[in-house]
Backbone as CSV, one residue per row, in Angstrom:
resi,resn,N_x,N_y,N_z,CA_x,CA_y,CA_z,C_x,C_y,C_z
1,MET,93.980,116.973,102.792,94.002,116.078,101.631,94.798,116.709,100.510
2,LYS,95.628,115.937,99.825,96.387,116.469,98.720,95.472,116.667,97.522
3,SER,95.646,117.753,96.818,94.839,118.011,95.640,95.274,117.109,94.507
4,VAL,94.387,116.983,93.484,94.721,116.185,92.314,95.946,116.758,91.626
5,SER,96.032,118.091,91.544,97.179,118.697,90.878,98.476,118.406,91.633
6,HIS,98.400,118.379,92.970,99.597,118.062,93.747,100.008,116.622,93.521
7,LEU,99.015,115.728,93.466,99.309,114.320,93.193,99.980,114.186,91.836
8,ALA,99.449,114.884,90.833,100.023,114.786,89.501,101.470,115.268,89.496
9,SER,101.770,116.266,90.331,103.134,116.783,90.364,104.099,115.796,91.005
10,LEU,103.586,114.934,91.883,104.444,113.951,92.528,104.780,112.786,91.619
11,VAL,103.878,112.476,90.684,104.064,111.300,89.853,105.320,111.389,88.998
12,PRO,105.596,112.524,88.317,106.852,112.588,87.568,108.079,112.395,88.459
13,ALA,108.022,112.940,89.675,109.154,112.782,90.583,109.374,111.318,90.925
14,ALA,108.271,110.594,91.115,108.394,109.165,91.402,109.013,108.428,90.223
15,ALA,108.611,108.814,89.027,109.164,108.162,87.849,110.654,108.453,87.705
16,LEU,111.041,109.694,88.015,112.444,110.058,87.888,113.304,109.312,88.896
17,ALA,112.686,108.863,89.976,113.431,108.097,90.972,113.961,106.791,90.386
18,LEU,113.383,106.388,89.269,113.860,105.187,88.589,115.065,105.486,87.703
19,SER,115.511,106.761,87.705,116.614,107.195,86.840,116.282,107.003,85.373
20,LEU,115.015,107.280,85.036,114.576,107.187,83.659,114.482,108.583,83.085
21,GLY,114.769,108.729,81.825,114.804,110.047,81.221,113.434,110.587,80.912
22,THR,113.385,111.867,80.568,112.155,112.522,80.167,112.023,112.418,78.657
23,GLY,110.928,111.839,78.194,110.762,111.629,76.767,110.271,112.874,76.065
24,ALA,110.495,112.911,74.800,110.006,114.016,73.991,108.519,113.830,73.722
25,ALA,107.831,114.957,73.492,106.408,114.899,73.214,106.170,114.127,71.923
26,GLN,105.227,113.207,71.925,104.890,112.445,70.732,103.499,111.878,70.884
27,SER,102.870,111.593,69.744,101.532,111.014,69.782,101.604,109.590,70.317
28,LYS,100.542,109.174,70.967,100.562,107.848,71.574,99.160,107.250,71.558
29,GLU,99.067,106.001,71.160,97.828,105.237,71.260,97.977,104.312,72.461
30,PHE,97.371,104.698,73.569,97.511,103.944,74.802,96.528,102.776,74.834
31,ARG,96.941,101.707,75.474,96.075,100.544,75.733,95.879,100.441,77.234
32,LEU,94.622,100.357,77.668,94.281,100.299,79.090,93.465,99.041,79.347
33,GLY,93.959,98.197,80.246,93.281,96.948,80.543,92.638,96.942,81.926
34,LEU,91.577,96.160,82.055,90.930,95.956,83.348,90.059,94.709,83.279
35,ILE,89.630,94.229,84.434,88.920,92.949,84.487,87.409,93.103,84.422
36,THR,86.896,94.300,84.613,85.451,94.494,84.747,84.762,94.555,83.386
37,PRO,83.468,94.180,83.321,82.735,94.205,82.052,82.434,95.635,81.603
38,PRO,82.020,95.819,80.354,81.810,97.168,79.816,80.879,98.070,80.626
39,PRO,79.773,97.559,81.205,78.877,98.488,81.918,79.378,98.883,83.312
40,HIS,80.420,98.233,83.795,80.887,98.458,85.165,81.426,99.884,85.321
41,ILE,81.301,100.412,86.526,81.718,101.788,86.803,83.195,102.001,86.473
42,TRP,84.048,101.033,86.754,85.469,101.195,86.451,85.690,101.324,84.942
43,THR,84.998,100.490,84.173,85.155,100.539,82.724,84.618,101.844,82.160
44,VAL,83.497,102.290,82.690,82.929,103.571,82.262,83.902,104.713,82.558
45,ALA,84.527,104.673,83.736,85.499,105.709,84.110,86.713,105.670,83.187
46,ALA,87.173,104.471,82.848,88.328,104.335,81.953,88.014,104.914,80.579
47,THR,86.820,104.629,80.083,86.415,105.139,78.774,86.294,106.660,78.790
48,ALA,85.720,107.190,79.868,85.577,108.645,79.985,86.939,109.327,80.077
49,PHE,87.870,108.696,80.786,89.238,109.222,80.849,89.847,109.282,79.451
50,GLY,89.692,108.213,78.679,90.236,108.182,77.332,89.645,109.262,76.449
51,ASP,88.337,109.463,76.556,87.670,110.494,75.762,88.196,111.882,76.109
52,GLU,88.370,112.139,77.411,88.826,113.463,77.822,90.292,113.675,77.448
53,LEU,91.102,112.618,77.543,92.502,112.760,77.163,92.627,113.077,75.672
54,LYS,91.827,112.429,74.856,91.855,112.710,73.419,91.499,114.164,73.156
55,SER,90.468,114.652,73.838,90.053,116.044,73.659,91.108,117.014,74.163
56,ALA,91.621,116.754,75.365,92.581,117.677,75.980,93.897,117.728,75.217
57,SER,94.252,116.623,74.563,95.513,116.576,73.819,95.344,116.989,72.363
58,GLY,94.130,117.443,72.004,93.876,117.828,70.626,93.962,116.665,69.664
59,GLY,93.615,115.464,70.165,93.645,114.265,69.339,94.995,113.585,69.272
60,LYS,95.998,114.138,69.947,97.338,113.549,69.899,97.370,112.186,70.584
61,HIS,96.658,112.076,71.716,96.661,110.834,72.483,95.276,110.191,72.448
62,THR,95.239,108.900,72.284,94.000,108.145,72.367,94.188,106.976,73.323
63,VAL,93.078,106.470,73.856,93.110,105.332,74.778,92.113,104.289,74.296
64,THR,92.586,103.075,74.060,91.702,101.953,73.768,91.552,101.132,75.041
65,VAL,90.305,100.960,75.474,90.017,100.253,76.718,89.700,98.791,76.409
66,PHE,90.346,97.890,77.142,90.143,96.451,76.996,89.529,95.904,78.288
67,PRO,88.195,95.790,78.357,87.551,95.297,79.572,87.513,93.773,79.621
68,SER,86.933,93.243,80.692,86.594,91.820,80.803,87.782,90.882,80.617
69,GLN,88.954,91.293,81.106,90.147,90.452,81.049,90.582,90.109,79.634
70,GLN,90.283,90.965,78.683,90.682,90.693,77.306,92.199,90.582,77.165
71,LEU,92.941,91.257,78.043,94.406,91.231,77.977,95.010,90.292,79.014
72,GLY,94.155,89.498,79.670,94.631,88.575,80.693,94.109,88.945,82.059
73,ASN,94.459,88.132,83.048,94.040,88.435,84.414,94.918,89.552,84.979
74,GLU,94.655,89.927,86.218,95.370,91.077,86.764,96.866,90.808,86.926
75,ALA,97.229,89.607,87.311,98.652,89.287,87.435,99.351,89.409,86.081
76,GLN,98.695,88.955,85.032,99.274,89.052,83.700,99.365,90.505,83.238
77,MET,98.327,91.295,83.540,98.371,92.705,83.153,99.446,93.456,83.931
78,MET,99.648,93.104,85.188,100.724,93.735,85.958,102.087,93.428,85.324
79,GLN,102.282,92.199,84.903,103.531,91.842,84.231,103.705,92.620,82.939
80,GLN,102.626,92.805,82.206,102.680,93.566,80.958,103.014,95.029,81.227
81,LEU,102.474,95.588,82.314,102.808,96.956,82.696,104.300,97.071,83.011
82,GLN,104.827,96.096,83.718,106.231,96.146,84.122,107.171,96.096,82.930
83,THR,106.789,95.378,81.887,107.638,95.271,80.706,107.375,96.379,79.696
84,GLY,106.270,97.106,79.866,105.905,98.137,78.909,105.028,97.635,77.778
85,ALA,104.655,96.341,77.821,103.770,95.791,76.796,102.353,96.329,76.919
86,LEU,101.987,96.769,78.117,100.696,97.403,78.372,100.964,98.787,78.937
87,ASP,100.206,99.772,78.468,100.448,101.156,78.868,99.835,101.496,80.218
88,MET,98.562,101.110,80.408,97.810,101.531,81.582,96.877,100.410,82.028
89,ALA,96.459,100.469,83.279,95.476,99.511,83.779,94.784,100.083,84.997
90,PHE,93.537,99.694,85.177,92.813,99.923,86.422,92.737,98.561,87.104
91,LEU,93.507,98.374,88.166,93.592,97.075,88.828,93.115,97.172,90.270
92,THR,92.591,96.081,90.776,92.272,96.025,92.195,93.563,96.175,92.999
93,ILE,93.449,96.724,94.180,94.605,96.811,95.068,95.097,95.408,95.418
94,ALA,94.216,94.428,95.234,94.578,93.040,95.526,95.862,92.647,94.828
95,GLU,95.941,92.898,93.523,97.115,92.489,92.766,98.359,93.257,93.207
96,VAL,98.190,94.532,93.523,99.320,95.334,94.000,99.810,94.801,95.346
97,SER,98.878,94.407,96.213,99.265,93.924,97.545,100.027,92.607,97.469
98,ASN,99.854,91.856,96.383,100.631,90.631,96.213,102.110,90.934,96.039
99,ARG,102.423,92.162,95.593,103.804,92.575,95.375,104.308,93.537,96.443
100,VAL,103.400,94.362,96.969,103.755,95.348,97.989,102.793,95.146,99.166
101,PRO,103.182,94.346,100.162,102.250,93.936,101.221,101.569,95.069,101.968
102,ASP,102.195,96.246,102.065,101.557,97.341,102.787,100.178,97.668,102.235
103,PHE,99.963,97.439,100.943,98.653,97.732,100.361,97.573,96.787,100.886
104,GLY,97.990,95.655,101.449,97.018,94.744,102.048,96.302,95.335,103.237
105,ALA,96.855,96.398,103.827,96.229,97.037,104.987,94.868,97.622,104.653
106,PHE,94.646,97.963,103.382,93.352,98.519,102.992,92.214,97.524,103.214
107,TYR,92.544,96.236,103.277,91.515,95.210,103.416,91.257,94.820,104.868
108,ALA,91.742,95.609,105.797,91.474,95.320,107.206,89.971,95.241,107.434
109,PRO,89.479,94.149,108.009,88.033,94.029,108.239,87.499,95.200,109.061
110,TYR,86.443,95.799,108.530,85.735,96.902,109.191,86.626,98.115,109.438
111,LEU,87.600,98.313,108.562,88.367,99.553,108.581,87.454,100.729,108.272
112,ALA,86.554,100.542,107.307,85.612,101.590,106.905,84.221,101.278,107.424
113,ASP,83.534,102.305,107.900,82.177,102.139,108.421,81.160,101.965,107.300
114,ASP,81.371,102.662,106.204,80.466,102.612,105.063,81.240,103.064,103.830
115,VAL,80.565,103.127,102.689,81.268,103.413,101.448,81.804,104.848,101.415
116,ALA,81.090,105.784,102.011,81.578,107.168,102.055,82.835,107.270,102.916
117,HIS,82.838,106.559,104.010,84.015,106.536,104.885,85.200,105.901,104.157
118,ALA,84.950,104.854,103.380,86.012,104.235,102.595,86.627,105.249,101.634
119,GLY,85.771,106.073,101.026,86.269,107.100,100.126,87.172,108.093,100.826
120,ARG,86.821,108.466,102.039,87.657,109.413,102.778,89.021,108.800,103.119
121,ILE,89.035,107.528,103.432,90.302,106.853,103.728,91.188,106.828,102.481
122,LEU,90.610,106.520,101.329,91.386,106.446,100.096,91.892,107.812,99.647
123,ARG,91.228,108.861,100.068,91.638,110.214,99.693,92.626,110.825,100.692
124,SER,93.017,110.061,101.687,93.913,110.571,102.721,95.348,110.643,102.239
125,ASP,96.144,111.454,102.919,97.564,111.552,102.590,98.291,110.227,102.824
126,VAL,97.895,109.501,103.860,98.541,108.212,104.145,98.359,107.266,102.964
127,ALA,97.141,107.208,102.433,96.875,106.343,101.288,97.666,106.791,100.066
128,LYS,97.651,108.080,99.800,98.331,108.591,98.609,99.844,108.422,98.699
129,ASP,100.383,108.539,99.898,101.834,108.399,100.055,102.317,106.992,99.699
130,LEU,101.451,105.992,99.858,101.838,104.629,99.492,102.156,104.508,98.003
131,LEU,101.522,105.333,97.187,101.728,105.243,95.748,103.150,105.599,95.339
132,SER,103.813,106.414,96.154,105.143,106.891,95.769,106.180,105.780,95.711
133,GLY,105.929,104.656,96.395,106.883,103.553,96.392,106.702,102.574,95.246
134,LEU,105.624,102.726,94.455,105.332,101.734,93.420,106.359,101.686,92.283
135,PRO,106.944,102.801,91.844,107.940,102.674,90.768,109.096,101.753,91.139
136,GLN,109.622,101.920,92.350,110.757,101.105,92.765,110.348,99.665,93.092
137,LYS,109.178,99.499,93.699,108.788,98.187,94.195,108.039,97.339,93.176
138,ALA,107.365,97.995,92.218,106.534,97.231,91.294,106.694,97.637,89.834
139,GLY,107.496,98.660,89.559,107.718,99.057,88.177,106.545,99.731,87.516
140,VAL,105.673,100.335,88.326,104.496,101.032,87.799,104.356,102.375,88.496
141,ILE,103.619,103.267,87.856,103.307,104.560,88.421,101.866,104.527,88.929
142,GLY,101.656,104.815,90.210,100.316,104.855,90.778,99.738,106.257,90.660
143,ILE,98.698,106.407,89.850,98.106,107.732,89.612,97.129,108.110,90.709
144,GLY,96.303,107.168,91.145,95.311,107.472,92.172,94.421,106.274,92.422
145,TYR,93.522,106.431,93.389,92.648,105.339,93.822,91.214,105.532,93.361
146,SER,90.532,104.412,93.245,89.077,104.381,93.219,88.664,103.182,94.076
147,MET,87.460,102.667,93.871,87.056,101.507,94.668,85.864,100.814,94.042
148,GLY,85.530,99.663,94.606,84.371,98.891,94.176,83.392,98.696,95.310
149,GLY,83.225,99.717,96.133,82.289,99.609,97.245,82.815,98.719,98.349
150,LEU,81.894,98.171,99.136,82.242,97.278,100.240,81.812,95.850,99.905
151,ARG,82.404,94.890,100.582,82.187,93.483,100.253,81.018,92.881,101.032
152,GLN,80.285,92.012,100.322,79.180,91.251,100.895,79.420,89.769,100.584
153,ILE,78.560,88.911,101.102,78.693,87.471,100.860,77.359,86.934,100.344
154,VAL,77.419,86.197,99.243,76.251,85.538,98.661,76.440,84.037,98.840
155,SER,75.463,83.375,99.454,75.599,81.944,99.768,74.438,81.136,99.206
156,ARG,74.750,79.984,98.653,73.709,79.062,98.184,72.930,78.452,99.349
157,ASP,73.566,78.379,100.509,72.968,77.741,101.681,72.669,78.781,102.756
158,PRO,71.832,78.435,103.723,71.543,79.380,104.811,72.806,79.712,105.603
159,VAL,72.904,80.956,106.032,74.002,81.409,106.884,73.394,82.231,108.021
160,THR,73.554,81.730,109.229,73.056,82.473,110.388,74.168,82.870,111.343
161,SER,75.369,82.291,111.123,76.529,82.637,111.925,77.781,82.419,111.092
162,ALA,78.890,82.966,111.534,80.145,82.790,110.806,80.519,81.312,110.709
163,ALA,80.108,80.525,111.693,80.426,79.094,111.680,79.808,78.384,110.477
164,ASP,78.725,78.930,109.937,78.071,78.308,108.783,78.906,78.404,107.512
165,LEU,79.917,79.243,107.527,80.798,79.370,106.361,81.973,78.394,106.406
166,ALA,82.192,77.784,107.539,83.301,76.837,107.687,83.124,75.669,106.724
167,GLY,84.197,75.342,106.018,84.168,74.225,105.089,83.536,74.535,103.742
168,LYS,82.969,75.707,103.570,82.318,76.065,102.323,83.357,76.518,101.287
169,LYS,83.133,76.143,100.036,83.958,76.649,98.939,83.478,78.059,98.622
170,LEU,84.335,79.022,98.875,83.925,80.418,98.787,84.823,81.164,97.806
171,ARG,84.221,81.679,96.744,84.979,82.386,95.712,85.538,83.690,96.250
172,ILE,86.842,83.897,96.012,87.494,85.129,96.419,88.293,85.695,95.244
173,THR,88.659,86.953,95.346,89.683,87.515,94.486,91.024,86.996,95.015
174,PRO,91.908,86.502,94.135,93.104,85.785,94.608,94.201,86.698,95.159
175,PHE,94.110,86.998,96.443,95.192,87.740,97.087,95.181,87.427,98.570
176,GLU,96.319,87.675,99.216,96.537,87.174,100.566,95.618,87.769,101.632
177,PRO,95.345,89.066,101.663,94.520,89.593,102.767,93.142,88.956,102.856
178,ILE,92.468,88.806,101.711,91.125,88.218,101.780,91.199,86.709,101.999
179,LYS,92.239,86.077,101.460,92.418,84.645,101.700,92.627,84.380,103.192
180,ASP,93.421,85.221,103.831,93.665,85.049,105.262,92.390,85.230,106.077
181,PHE,91.538,86.141,105.649,90.281,86.370,106.361,89.389,85.131,106.291
182,TYR,89.219,84.589,105.102,88.322,83.440,104.972,88.953,82.147,105.501
183,ASN,90.269,82.052,105.424,90.919,80.914,106.071,90.676,80.935,107.572
184,ALA,90.679,82.140,108.153,90.413,82.267,109.589,88.990,81.846,109.925
185,LEU,88.069,81.975,108.947,86.690,81.521,109.145,86.554,80.015,108.935
186,GLY,87.594,79.396,108.381,87.521,77.966,108.084,86.921,77.663,106.735
187,ALA,86.689,78.705,105.908,86.156,78.490,104.565,87.274,78.032,103.634
188,ALA,86.893,77.355,102.566,87.857,76.929,101.553,87.928,78.013,100.479
189,SER,88.896,78.912,100.620,89.025,80.021,99.677,89.265,79.485,98.273
190,THR,88.473,79.965,97.314,88.524,79.454,95.951,88.701,80.617,94.979
191,PRO,89.942,80.917,94.573,90.154,81.997,93.602,89.461,81.671,92.282
192,MET,88.879,82.697,91.664,88.136,82.469,90.424,87.982,83.787,89.684
193,PRO,88.240,83.811,88.369,88.053,85.046,87.611,86.590,85.446,87.557
194,LEU,86.348,86.736,87.472,84.992,87.267,87.514,84.056,86.648,86.465
195,PRO,84.485,86.464,85.208,83.547,85.924,84.220,83.034,84.514,84.535
196,ALA,83.742,83.781,85.395,83.345,82.402,85.696,82.418,82.295,86.901
197,VAL,82.201,83.406,87.604,81.544,83.325,88.909,80.078,82.929,88.810
198,TYR,79.333,83.505,87.877,77.893,83.232,87.811,77.624,81.741,87.621
199,ASP,78.274,81.130,86.642,78.046,79.710,86.382,78.526,78.845,87.540
200,ALA,79.633,79.246,88.160,80.160,78.459,89.280,79.186,78.451,90.447
201,LEU,78.544,79.584,90.700,77.558,79.645,91.771,76.301,78.875,91.379
202,ALA,75.925,78.955,90.111,74.720,78.273,89.639,74.849,76.765,89.703
203,ASN,76.023,76.236,89.347,76.172,74.771,89.276,76.763,74.149,90.536
204,GLY,77.030,74.976,91.554,77.529,74.446,92.814,79.025,74.233,92.853
205,GLN,79.730,74.745,91.861,81.190,74.650,91.904,81.742,75.400,93.113
206,VAL,81.050,76.462,93.490,81.338,77.148,94.746,80.039,77.244,95.547
207,ASP,80.189,77.317,96.868,79.028,77.403,97.742,78.635,78.839,98.044
208,ALA,79.603,79.742,97.931,79.354,81.142,98.271,80.383,81.995,97.545
209,ILE,80.113,83.294,97.491,81.041,84.223,96.846,81.191,85.473,97.695
210,ASP,82.383,86.062,97.625,82.656,87.374,98.213,82.539,88.379,97.071
211,MET,81.615,89.363,97.212,81.297,90.207,96.056,80.781,91.564,96.521
212,ASP,80.831,92.536,95.611,80.307,93.866,95.910,78.838,93.966,95.515
213,ALA,78.150,94.951,96.084,76.712,95.105,95.861,76.386,95.374,94.403
214,GLU,77.234,96.147,93.718,76.975,96.472,92.314,76.827,95.214,91.474
215,LEU,77.786,94.301,91.595,77.759,93.111,90.756,76.772,92.058,91.264
216,ILE,76.543,92.012,92.562,75.498,91.107,93.068,74.175,91.430,92.391
217,TRP,73.927,92.732,92.223,72.675,93.173,91.601,72.765,93.123,90.073
218,ALA,73.776,93.759,89.499,73.846,93.904,88.044,74.035,92.571,87.329
219,LEU,74.822,91.665,87.899,75.072,90.372,87.270,74.195,89.260,87.840
220,LYS,73.268,89.639,88.702,72.223,88.738,89.198,72.752,87.497,89.915
221,TYR,73.810,87.684,90.676,74.323,86.563,91.465,73.291,86.086,92.488
222,TYR,72.408,86.974,92.879,71.384,86.623,93.871,70.449,85.518,93.368
223,GLU,70.407,85.317,92.047,69.488,84.306,91.507,69.806,82.907,92.016
224,HIS,71.026,82.690,92.438,71.422,81.361,92.905,71.806,81.392,94.379
225,ALA,71.128,82.235,95.131,71.442,82.402,96.546,70.251,82.029,97.416
226,ASP,70.550,81.436,98.552,69.568,81.315,99.626,69.683,82.535,100.534
227,THR,70.938,82.893,100.870,71.195,83.955,101.839,72.171,84.974,101.261
228,ILE,71.850,86.226,101.489,72.791,87.304,101.169,73.170,87.977,102.481
229,LEU,74.446,87.897,102.772,74.972,88.466,104.011,75.385,89.912,103.735
230,ILE,74.630,90.850,104.252,74.980,92.269,104.122,75.949,92.573,105.260
231,SER,77.229,92.455,104.949,78.249,92.526,105.987,79.139,93.762,105.882
232,ASN,79.334,94.274,104.660,80.217,95.438,104.480,81.559,95.217,105.189
233,HIS,82.086,94.011,105.077,83.206,93.628,105.940,84.565,94.138,105.471
234,MET,84.681,94.496,104.202,85.953,95.031,103.700,85.679,96.065,102.624
235,MET,86.537,97.063,102.535,86.523,97.927,101.377,87.271,97.227,100.246
236,PHE,87.025,97.664,99.016,87.640,97.012,97.866,88.213,98.071,96.934
237,PRO,89.434,98.535,97.233,90.012,99.635,96.467,90.530,99.194,95.092
238,MET,90.623,100.164,94.225,91.215,100.002,92.898,92.257,101.099,92.717
239,VAL,93.250,100.842,91.878,94.283,101.837,91.622,94.497,101.981,90.121
240,GLY,94.658,103.229,89.676,94.989,103.492,88.287,96.504,103.492,88.116
241,LEU,96.999,102.681,87.189,98.438,102.492,87.014,98.864,102.821,85.584
242,VAL,100.084,103.299,85.463,100.731,103.489,84.172,102.072,102.773,84.231
243,SER,102.429,102.096,83.154,103.738,101.453,83.088,104.834,102.488,83.292
244,ALA,105.788,102.207,84.181,106.900,103.138,84.390,107.736,103.275,83.124
245,ARG,107.840,102.197,82.353,108.596,102.272,81.101,107.909,103.184,80.092
246,VAL,106.592,103.130,80.068,105.844,104.020,79.177,105.906,105.457,79.690
247,TRP,105.774,105.606,80.996,105.768,106.940,81.618,107.042,107.716,81.295
248,GLN,108.182,107.029,81.331,109.447,107.724,81.110,109.597,108.199,79.665
249,SER,108.792,107.665,78.756,108.871,108.088,77.359,108.030,109.324,77.070
250,LEU,107.252,109.762,78.077,106.344,110.886,77.882,106.995,112.199,78.291
251,SER,106.537,113.264,77.694,106.996,114.593,78.096,106.415,114.941,79.465
252,GLU,107.035,115.910,80.142,106.513,116.366,81.436,105.088,116.885,81.279
253,GLU,104.816,117.571,80.176,103.474,118.103,79.941,102.452,116.985,79.822
254,ASP,102.809,115.928,79.088,101.880,114.810,78.924,101.703,114.040,80.230
255,ARG,102.774,113.901,80.993,102.651,113.238,82.292,101.668,113.987,83.186
256,ALA,101.808,115.301,83.220,100.921,116.102,84.065,99.479,115.993,83.597
257,MET,99.259,116.028,82.290,97.897,115.949,81.745,97.283,114.581,82.034
258,ILE,98.023,113.525,81.774,97.503,112.174,82.015,97.249,111.962,83.504
259,GLY,98.199,112.373,84.343,98.014,112.204,85.779,96.782,112.926,86.292
260,LYS,96.599,114.164,85.849,95.463,114.960,86.314,94.137,114.353,85.858
261,LEU,94.038,113.993,84.581,92.768,113.493,84.044,92.426,112.111,84.584
262,MET,93.420,111.208,84.651,93.119,109.884,85.179,92.716,109.972,86.641
263,ALA,93.434,110.777,87.426,93.099,110.930,88.842,91.683,111.462,89.018
264,ARG,91.276,112.378,88.142,89.925,112.943,88.240,88.855,111.880,88.032
265,HIS,89.056,111.022,87.033,88.047,110.004,86.745,88.061,108.872,87.770
266,LEU,89.223,108.552,88.292,89.282,107.578,89.388,88.516,108.097,90.596
267,ASP,88.773,109.357,90.950,88.116,109.954,92.105,86.615,110.080,91.873
268,GLY,86.228,110.404,90.641,84.800,110.515,90.335,84.069,109.197,90.502
269,ALA,84.756,108.085,90.226,84.124,106.779,90.416,83.838,106.504,91.889
270,ILE,84.683,107.033,92.775,84.393,106.918,94.210,83.062,107.593,94.518
271,ASP,82.869,108.795,93.982,81.612,109.512,94.208,80.422,108.718,93.689
272,THR,80.601,108.035,92.556,79.517,107.231,91.993,79.121,106.112,92.948
273,TYR,80.102,105.456,93.542,79.785,104.389,94.500,79.073,104.954,95.732
274,VAL,79.530,106.085,96.192,78.876,106.702,97.354,77.410,106.984,97.039
275,GLN,77.132,107.419,95.818,75.763,107.750,95.425,74.890,106.514,95.222
276,LYS,75.463,105.434,94.723,74.658,104.303,94.255,74.648,103.090,95.173
277,GLU,75.607,102.981,96.068,75.714,101.761,96.878,74.430,101.459,97.648
278,GLY,73.843,102.489,98.247,72.625,102.278,99.026,71.485,101.735,98.179
279,ASP,71.340,102.238,96.971,70.275,101.772,96.089,70.494,100.323,95.672
280,TRP,71.752,99.961,95.399,72.028,98.567,95.043,71.668,97.630,96.192
281,LEU,72.035,98.024,97.394,71.731,97.170,98.546,70.230,97.034,98.757
282,LEU,69.494,98.125,98.563,68.038,98.051,98.675,67.464,97.118,97.614
283,SER,68.011,97.181,96.409,67.549,96.297,95.337,67.829,94.836,95.673
284,VAL,69.019,94.572,96.206,69.377,93.209,96.594,68.457,92.709,97.702
285,GLU,68.178,93.579,98.652,67.306,93.193,99.763,65.878,92.923,99.293
286,GLY,65.504,93.470,98.139,64.159,93.270,97.614,64.010,92.056,96.717
287,THR,65.027,91.229,96.630,64.981,90.073,95.731,64.220,88.888,96.306
288,GLY,63.868,88.958,97.584,63.171,87.846,98.214,64.088,86.827,98.846
289,ARG,65.390,87.014,98.719,66.335,86.123,99.380,66.412,86.454,100.864
290,THR,66.898,85.499,101.627,67.098,85.753,103.051,68.237,86.745,103.222
291,ILE,67.965,87.810,103.940,68.973,88.838,104.186,69.422,88.742,105.643
292,VAL,70.719,88.602,105.836,71.296,88.570,107.179,72.260,89.742,107.290
293,GLU,72.044,90.599,108.254,72.952,91.720,108.471,74.007,91.321,109.492
294,ALA,75.259,91.563,109.141,76.376,91.149,109.993,77.265,92.346,110.280
295,ASP,77.823,92.366,111.496,78.765,93.421,111.864,80.078,92.771,112.306
296,ALA,80.960,93.567,112.869,82.263,93.036,113.265,82.141,91.902,114.278
297,ALA,81.148,91.979,115.156,80.973,90.935,116.162,80.676,89.578,115.512
298,PHE,80.019,89.590,114.368,79.674,88.373,113.647,80.938,87.586,113.275
299,PHE,82.020,88.331,112.957,83.270,87.719,112.504,84.389,87.857,113.536
300,ALA,84.060,88.071,114.781,85.039,88.491,115.793,86.302,87.643,115.820
301,ASP,86.171,86.326,115.857,87.358,85.462,115.951,88.235,85.591,114.721
302,ALA,87.624,85.633,113.540,88.387,85.738,112.300,89.111,87.067,112.205
303,ILE,88.469,88.127,112.667,89.092,89.446,112.621,90.354,89.461,113.478
304,GLY,90.280,88.868,114.652,91.440,88.814,115.533,92.603,88.074,114.887
305,LYS,92.314,86.974,114.213,93.364,86.205,113.540,93.956,87.005,112.378
306,TRP,93.094,87.708,111.648,93.573,88.521,110.534,94.509,89.621,111.038
307,GLU,94.097,90.284,112.092,94.903,91.379,112.649,96.276,90.880,113.098
308,ALA,96.325,89.681,113.668,97.600,89.142,114.136,98.584,88.949,112.984
309,ILE,98.062,88.620,111.808,98.914,88.421,110.632,99.327,89.751,110.016
310,TRP,98.349,90.631,109.809,98.585,91.801,108.967,99.123,93.018,109.709
311,THR,99.006,93.059,110.992,99.647,94.148,111.739,101.155,94.087,111.552
312,GLU,101.680,92.858,111.441,103.115,92.681,111.225,103.490,92.817,109.753
313,LYS,102.656,92.259,108.845,103.000,92.270,107.430,102.864,93.654,106.805
314,ALA,101.941,94.471,107.316,101.671,95.783,106.724,101.722,96.848,107.812
315,PRO,102.906,97.344,108.140,103.042,98.328,109.223,102.195,99.578,109.038
316,VAL,101.845,99.906,107.786,101.039,101.112,107.543,99.628,100.972,108.090
317,LEU,99.235,99.759,108.472,97.886,99.541,108.984,97.573,100.454,110.169
318,LYS,98.541,100.655,111.048,98.274,101.499,112.212,97.976,102.941,111.794
319,ASP,98.639,103.398,110.731,98.399,104.749,110.235,97.030,104.856,109.562
320,LEU,96.640,103.804,108.829,95.323,103.816,108.205,94.216,103.762,109.245
321,ARG,94.458,103.025,110.339,93.443,102.992,111.402,93.302,104.373,112.048
322,LYS,94.398,105.090,112.169,94.333,106.449,112.702,93.544,107.348,111.760
323,VAL,93.796,107.206,110.454,93.033,107.971,109.463,91.564,107.625,109.549
324,ALA,91.264,106.326,109.659,89.868,105.900,109.726,89.171,106.527,110.924
325,GLU,89.848,106.575,112.046,89.265,107.163,113.251,89.051,108.665,113.063
326,GLU,90.018,109.324,112.477,89.930,110.784,112.308,88.871,111.200,111.290
327,THR,88.529,110.308,110.377,87.574,110.657,109.323,86.176,110.114,109.549
328,ARG,85.931,109.526,110.717,84.579,109.030,111.036,83.613,110.184,111.232
């Protein structure tokens, strides 16, 4: 596994590949956007990163964190990063995969056995090497990965087989890998921003949602559920990004400091999920809702259809599957 310091050393090289100059040292008030609410692990990590950067820089650099889509949805924040209007963001890999399809390989159904295994995959050299192409392909610098645990399904109606999801309006994060998975199930994929999900599930605007254990519990999505499918069917990675335009204005010293500190807090959030995921699932299982445990066999037909699409679209998938096997 590459060390955090080695990763930080690669980031300036990636930025220089854009033929952008090295900026002089100067004070900077960074703005960091993300979609998660203030108590969420990603937001907490972003805030902690900002606090440590301020301390490490002797107050020269500060970070203002904008949670809960205050700066727009992820597609809008990605555009802002590309133009330099936004300095930094913690975004789901979903948005990155819309621009760089190889990142869609992370969403291969049952690539990871559990949340700890997902962490090992994200810490692999294969995963980290994908970040080096982001300056050229997306106009951003990829500092490192974190994640949001594994995905589960919350349904207003009973679910005893994958066929029960056919025809259901199912809330997803709007990106192709997960859309292809639910389309293969025959569900009506319904993209929806996170702040709208609770009311949509409550009033029947959607029949089911694809969600992580943390938010199922913390935001009480289970209150409007008949069945909670404990499926762990996909990992849900996140990536810490810096605008390439902003990056080129920084000194080498500041690039190294920001890269090291952000990578540390991203990686620490992975550890938090490994520690807490089991407790969240136990809490969800104790809500009195019907709990159905599902494995790969439950979704067998859909998985086959997904693989047929994404093996071709994301050639790195074969390498990630090798990593997954080696890290079991």
